[in-house]
N, C-alpha and C positions, 0 to 999 in steps of 0.2 A: 502494498498500499504505500510506503514510503517512496518507494522509487516512482512511483505512478505521479503521486503530488512532485515531486520534483519533475518529471518528465511535462507535467502539465503546467506548472509556473514556467520552464524554459521556454515552451511551444507560445505561452501567451506574449512572454518578453519578447519573441521574435516576431510574431504576427502585432504585436501593437506599437512596435517602432516603426515610425514613417520619419526618416530624416533624410538630407543631402547625401548620405555614404551608402544610402540602400537603394538600390534600384532593381527591379523585380521585371523578369521575361519569361513570356509562356515559350517553351521551344518543341512544342508539337509531339509531344511522348506523351502516350496514355496508358498507364498502369492501371489494370481490374478496373477499368471504366474511368480512373480518376487523372487527370491531368497533372504532370510532374513539370513543376517550373524552376527556373533557378534565378537569383538575387545574387548580386556583389554586396559584401559589408568589407569597409575599410581594405580594398583591394582582394580580398578573397573570394573565390566563388562558389555556392552550396546551391544543393538542389535540394527542393523540399514537394512532397505531395501530402495536401489537406483532403478528406472525402469523408463525411459522415464523422463516427467518434475516433478515425485514425489521424495521425499525424508525423510526419516522416521526416527525416533532415539528414542529409549527408554533405559533407565537405567534396569538392569535385577532385577526381583526382588528375586532371589536364587542368587543375587552378595555375592561369598565368602570373599569378603575383612571383614577381622574382625572388621574394623569402623562399620559395619551394625547390628554388634551384641546387644542385649539388655539384662540387667540383669536382 
């Protein structure tokens, strides 16, 4: 139950933040009938899907932020 509450609070934080550093794009991917969207926050790219009682968020593996480049 505690993990569910933390996930719920995390989801509210990301869904309620609308500032100049966040931009959202629809990318045309549908998973289980729910659209997957992309957003950028502080230079990092994330994918999320929201449908009914489900919410998922993950960092993109091919994020273009130079902080992820390995030497």
